[in-house]
N, C-alpha and C positions, 0 to 999 in steps of 0.2 A: 454721705450724699446719695440719695436714691438714683438708680440708673435712669429713671425716667427724666430726671433733671439734667442729665448729661447731653452734650451736643452729639447728634448722630452724624455730623459731617455734611458737607454740601453734596457729596456723591461725585461720580464721574460721568461726564456727558455720554461717553461711549456705552458704559454699562447701563445707564438709565434708559437710553434709547433702545438698547438691545433687549432689556426687560419689557419695554413697550411692544416691541415686535413679537416676542415670545408670548406675551399675555394676549395680544390680539389674535394669535393663531391657536390659543388654547393649549399651549405646549405642556404645561404642568398637568392639566386634566388628562391629556393623552398618556403621559408617563404614568400617572396613577392607575389608569386602566391596564396598561401593559404590564406593570409590575405587581398588580394585586394578586395574581395566582401564586407568587413565590413569597408573599408576606403572610404572616399569621394574623388572624383577626383579633386575637387576645394578647395580653401581655403589655409590656412597656412600649410606649410609642416610639417608633423607629425614625431614622433619618428620612425625610421625604426624598423620593427619587429625583425630583427637580434639583435639590441641593447637591446630590451626588454627581449628576451629569454636569451641572454648572461648574463644580469644582474641577472636573476634568477639563472642561473648556477653558477655565482660567489658566490651567497649565500651559495650553497653547498660546493664549492671548498675552500671558506674561512671560513666556519663554522659559518655563520651569519644567524640568524633565522628571523630577522625582516627586513621589507622593508626600514625602516629608516636607519638601520645599513648598508644595502647594498648601498643605495644612498650616504651615507657619505663616505664609503670606496672607491667607484668609483670616487667620487670627489677628494679624497685625494691622490690616488695612480696614479703615472705616467704610471706604467706598465699596470694597468687596463684601463686607458684611451686609451692606445695603443691597448689593446685587443678589446675595444669597437669601436675603430676608431674615437674617439672624440679628436680633437686637444685642445691645451691650450686656444685658443681664444673662445671656446664654453663651455657652462655649461653642465654637465651631467644631465640626467633626475632626477627629484625630486621623492620622494616616492609617492606623490599624482599622478604623471604621471603614475607610475607603476600601481596604483590602477585603474585609468581610462582605461588604456589599457587592464588590466585583465578583467574588467567588460565588455569591448567592445568585446573582443575575446571570442567566445563560447568554451565550454569544448572540442568539437570535434577537434578544431584546436590544442589545447594543446596535445590531443591524437595523432594527426597526426605528430606533432613535435617529440613525443616519437617514433613513427614508423619510422620517417626519421632517427633518431639516430640509431635505430636497423638496418636499411638498410646500414648505414655506417659501422657498426660492421660486418654485413654479407659480405661486400666487402673485409674485411680483413680476412675472413674465421674463425670467432670466434663463429659462431652459430652451436652448435651440440646438437640437441634436442632429443636424445634418451631417456634420463631420466631427470625429473624436480623435484624440491623440493618445497613444499608449506608450508607456515607458516604465522602467523599473530602476530601483536603486538598492544599495546594500544598507541594511541596518545592523549595527554592532550588537552582538549578543552579550548578555551579562555572564560571560564565561571567558576564560583565558586559555590560549593554546598550551601554556605550560602545565595545565592541569589535566590534559586529556589522558585517557587510559585505554588500553586495549580491550576490545569487547570479549575476546576469548579467554584471556587470562587475568584481566584486571590490573595489569602492570602499568605503572606510570612510565614516563619517558626515561628517567634515569635507570630504573630497573630493567627496562627494555634494552638500553645501550649496554648495561653491565652484562646481560645475558648474551648479547651479540659478541662482546669482547671475549667472553669465556668460550663461546663456540668457535671463534677464530684462533684460540690459543694465545691471546695476548695477555691474559691474566689467569691465575689459577682459581679453582673453585673455592669460594669462601673469602677471596681477596676483595677488598673494597677500594676501588680506584677513586682518586680525588676528582673534584668537579672539573679541574683543569684538564685532566686526562680524558674525561668524558667529552668535554667540548672539543678537544683536538681530534678525538675519534669521530665525533659527529661531523666536523668540518671535512675530514677525509672522506667520509661516506657521501657528503654533499658534492664534493668535487668528482667523485667516481659515478655520480648519478644514481646512487643506491638509496639516498634519503628520500623516501616517499611516504606520504601520510594520506590514507584514503578513508572515506566515511564508512566503508564496509568493515574496516578493522579498528578504527578509533572512534571514540565518542567522549563527550564531556560528562563527567559524573554529576555536575550541578545542573546542567541543562541538556538532557539527551536529545531534545528536538533541534538544537543548534547544529549547523552543518559547517564543515571546513570549506571555506570559499577562497579561491585563489584570486588575488587582486591583479590589476593590470601591470603593476611593477614587479610581480613575481612573489610578493609576500602572501602569507596565508592568515586568515582570520576566521573566527567563529561568528557566524551571522545568519541573518534571514534576508529574504527579498521582499521588498514592498513594491507593488505595481499599481499605478494610477491610470485611470481612464478619464480624460479631461474633455469637456466640451470646448472645442477650439474657438467658439465665438465669444462666450462669456467666462471661460476659464473655470467653470464649476466642476468640482470633482464628482464624477458619477459613480465611481467605484474605487475603493482603496482597500486592497487585500494584502495580507502578509502570508507568504508561503515559505517553504524551505529554501535555503540559500542555493541549493544545487538544482532547483527546478529550472529547466531551460525556458527561454523566452518563447519560442514557437509553441510549446505545449501549454503555456498559461495564457496566451493571447486571447483565443476565442472564449475561454472560460471567464476571463475578466470582462470582455465585451458583453457576453451574455448576462453576466452578473450586473453590469451597468444598466442594460436594457431592463432587467428585472426590477432594479431599484427605481427606475424612472416610472415603470408601470405601477408599482406599488405606491409611488408618490402621487399617483393620480394624473400624470401627464400623458397626453396622447402622442407625444413626439416619439419618433423612431430613429434609430441610428442607421445611417445609410452608407457612410464612408469612414474608413479606418486608416489612420496614418501611423506608421511606426518606423523605427530605424532598421538597418540591414540585419541586425542581430535576430530579428523576428522572421526573417525570410526562410520559408521552407515550403516545398511543393505541396505537401499534404495540408499544411495550414492554410495556404492560399486557396486551395481547391475547396476545402470545407467552408471557408468564408464565402466563396462564390455560391456554394449550395445554400447558404443561409441568406443570400441576397445582399451581401455586403461587398462594396467596392473597396479594394485594398490599394493602398499607396505605400508599398514597402520596397525600397531600393534593394537590388541584388548585391550580394557581396562580391568582391573581386576574386574571380576564379582563375586558376592557371590554365585550365583546358575549357573548351566549349562544352555546353550542355549536350547530353545525348538523350534523345527522345524515343529511340527505337524500342526500349524496354518499358515505356510508360504509356498509360492510356491517353487517348486524345483529349479527354476533358481536363486532365492535369496539364498537358501542354498548352491548351487554349487558355486556361486560367492564369498560368504563369506568364504567357505572352501578353495577355490583356493587362496584367498588373505592370509589366515592363513598359508598355505603351503609355499607360496612365501616369506612371512615375516620371517619364521623360518629358511630359508636357509641362507647360507653364503652371497649370493648376496644381499638378503634383509637386512641383518644386516649391510653390507657395505654401502648400499644406505641410511640407517638410520643414520649412522655416518656422511656421507657426507652432508645429509640434516641438521643435527643439527649443523654442523660446518659452512657450506657455507651460509645457509639462515640466521642464526643468525649473521654472519659477515656482510651480506647486511643490516640488521637492525642497526648494530653498525655504519656502514658507513653513512647511510642515516639519521637515527634518532639521534644518539649521536654526532658524529663528524660533520655531515652534517647539524645539526641545525633544523631538522624537527620533533623532539619529541613534542615540544609545538606548537600548531596551533594558531598563532596570528590572523588568519582570522576566520570568522564566516560564517557558512553555508557549507554544505557538497560539493556543487559544487565548491565553491571558494577554499576549501581545496584540492579538487581533482586536480584543475588546477595547484596549486603550487606543489603538490606532484608528479605529472606527470613529471614536468620539473626537479625536484630534482632527481628523479630516472633516467631520461635521462642523467643528468650531472654525476651521479655515473657510468653509463655505459661508458660515454666518458672518465672518469678517469681510468676505467678499460682498455679501449682500449689504452690509452696513456701508461699505465704500460706494457701492453702486447707487444706493437709495439716498443716503444722507451725506455722502462725501466725507465720511469720517472713517479713518482706517483703524488699525489696532491701537490700543491705548498707548503703546510706546512709540508709535510711528508719527510722522508729520501729519498734523491735523489739517482738515480742509478749511474752506472759507477764506476770509480776507487775511487771517493770520498766516495760513500756509502760503498764500500768494506773496505776502510781504517777505516771508522767510526765504522763499525761492528767489525773489527779486534781489534781496540783500546778498545772497550767496553769489549770484551772477555778477553783481556790481563789484564785490570784493575780488572775484576771479579776474575781471577785466582790469581792475586796478593793479593787481600783481603782474599780469601780462604786460601792461603798459610800462611799469617800472623796469621789468626785465628788458624790454625793447630799448629803453633809454640807456641802460647800463651797457648793452651790447653795442649801441651806437657810439658811446663815449670811448670804448676800448675795442676797436675792431681788429687790431693786429695782435696775434699771439706773441707772447714773450719767448724769445729764443734763449737757449742755454749756450754758454761759451763752448768753443770747440775743444775736444779732448786732445791729449798729446799724441795718442796713437790713432791715426785715421782708420785703421782696420777695425778698431773696436769702438763703435758708436757709443754715445752716452746712454746709460741704461734708463734714464728718466726721459720720458717723452715731453715735448713742449706742451704747455697748457695755457689757456686763455685767462686773462685777468678779469674774469666775470665772477661776481659774487652771486652764486646760485641762491635762489629764494625758494623755500619750501612752503607749500600751502597747508601742510599738516595732514593731508589726506593719506 
């Protein structure tokens, strides 16, 4: 049977409308012009840039984190073939093709694609930049702590512990301790406070750009830091950059805000950032002073300090900037901006990193990770645009329209039904059942009295 006689499928309403939006903005034509300098004019026809960037967007829209998974999903789905413009007679690009194209295209082109998506959003009037929110999150590197080696000698962790045991006289030279002995010695060093791993002495042989990051619970991981700058009115991601995991928040704040303003200008929008809201981890005297010099009003709460601040050794402009920031943060507007920041910026991390599949970086190298993350953030902005304009969310989410309203109404009705049945059971059995008294009054019964209520679970 010829492929022209096969059914192409009805398509997906989300992808069909997204293609309409991209076609109206001339998205593919812009990509051809951006990528033409890095493609040869002769030889076999290559994969169009629009197909490559659409496949990376599919990774976010379908919640697929690996390139192999993206390639398999595009080959399997008729609706995705229609979205990519690939008929049944042709094969979709392999995961190795995505790797070659990513290595060929520089980071600047990926950033320009992100700016092109911002220009599409600006055409629909969704960029309102009076106030922005800034926050960061940890990305897991494609490397394990057990594989780190010393930068000076190249020793792995076991060889390093073996050398320490020999220096302390616990084993003779040439003796090979067991893994159990190494673990016991390592635990002893941890209890004594001697077990320390720094980025100046250790690195990952597979991903040298990854940094050892200490988690809030005390554990250590190899990872990167992703920082978002969000428009607090429409939740559009204005800047999404990946930097080293050990980069401090105060040092990257202004760089991210300036990068966000640059993206907005290159997108053709006249809007300017006026206010910046961040959590207390971004508070630093120099950062707030520099933001004031740039004409930005900061809303950054101060961390809890043991002693009062001393201003005798600091210039007057630093004191004035910090005090103004303190006053703005304590007002109702500052508290409202903090609530919006904690809600909307964290929601963007949930979309991009959790449901979008970008929490684990299967790529290695900060430049490659930035390339992928830029397109994932652009896809999130396109999903936000689709929801704002057409009322249709991601392909896997609850759809808009009457079907979504009926689904929500049915869920509320079932919740009310479960609550009413629980109320009836509680009314029929109000008294708890008591247990018989024990023989020894000094030793109460170990089992506490319980109520004769049959608990009902909603399955959530």
